[in-house]
N, C-alpha and C positions, 0 to 999 in steps of 0.2 A: 347240371346232372352228371358230369364227368367227376366233379370233385366230390360229390356224394357216393358215387362207384368207387373211387379212389379210396375214399374213407373205408366202405365196407370191406374192400379188399385189404385194408391196412397198408397203403401204398404212400401216404402222404409223409413226406419228410420235409426238413428243413430248407433242402434246395428247391422242392417241388412246391413248397407253400406260397413263394412269392410269384410265381406264375399262374396260380390258382386265383379266379377273380369271383369267388363264391361270396364273400363278406362284403365286397364292394356293390354286388347286384343282389344282394339277400332280399330287398323288399320286392325287386322285379320277379324273383324267383318263386317268392310266396304267392303273388298274385297270378304269375304264370301257372302255378300248381292249381290254383282255384280255377282259372279259365279252362284248363284241360278237363274239368268234371263237368258235370251237367249243370252246374251252377245250383241245382236243387237235388241233392242226393236223398234228402228225407221227404221231400214232395211237400214242404212246410213253406215254401217261398223265400226263404233265406239263404246266404250263401253259406255252402258247406265248408267247413275247414277239416282238410285232411291231417290229423295230429301225428300220423306215422311218417309223412312226407316232412311235416313241419320240425319233429323230433330229430330225423335223420339229417335234415338240412342244418339244424342248430349243432347238432353232434359234430358234424365236419367242419362247420364254422368255427367252433371252440378248439378243434384239434389246429386248424390253419392258424388261428390266432395266436396260440400257444407257442406253435413252432416259429412264428415270426418274431414274437417276443423273445424267445430264447435265442435266436440268430442275432437280433439286435444287441442283446446283452454281451453275448460271445464276442461279437464284432468290436463292442465298445471297449472290452477289457483288451483285446489284441492291440487295437489303436493305444490305449493306454500304456500297454506294455512297450511298445515302439517308441512312445514319447519318453518313457522312463529310460529306456535303454539308450536313447539320442541324449538325454541329459547327463546319464552317467559317462557316455563317450567324449562328451565336451566337456565335462570336468576332469576327466582322467588327462586331455590334451592339456588343459589350462595348467595344470599341476606340473607338467613336463617343461612348460614353457619357463 
């Protein structure tokens, strides 16, 4: 619920995306949403699905996942740049010898 609230307030960013556990617990949250309701909102004997809650949950999950992917991409390129810089430094040292 905290992640959905943060998404509504547009406060999810790349650093907070890793601490939010919405994606990992998505199945439990959807079932929790159904359990909080009367189990029979239409009176037809079936389990009701609150599509508004489901869409908000899915929207927050997409935003969290996209920030995580962007963070992994950025971190990978930082590591690659450091490796390249170390290779260039080592090559320069070998030329001096």
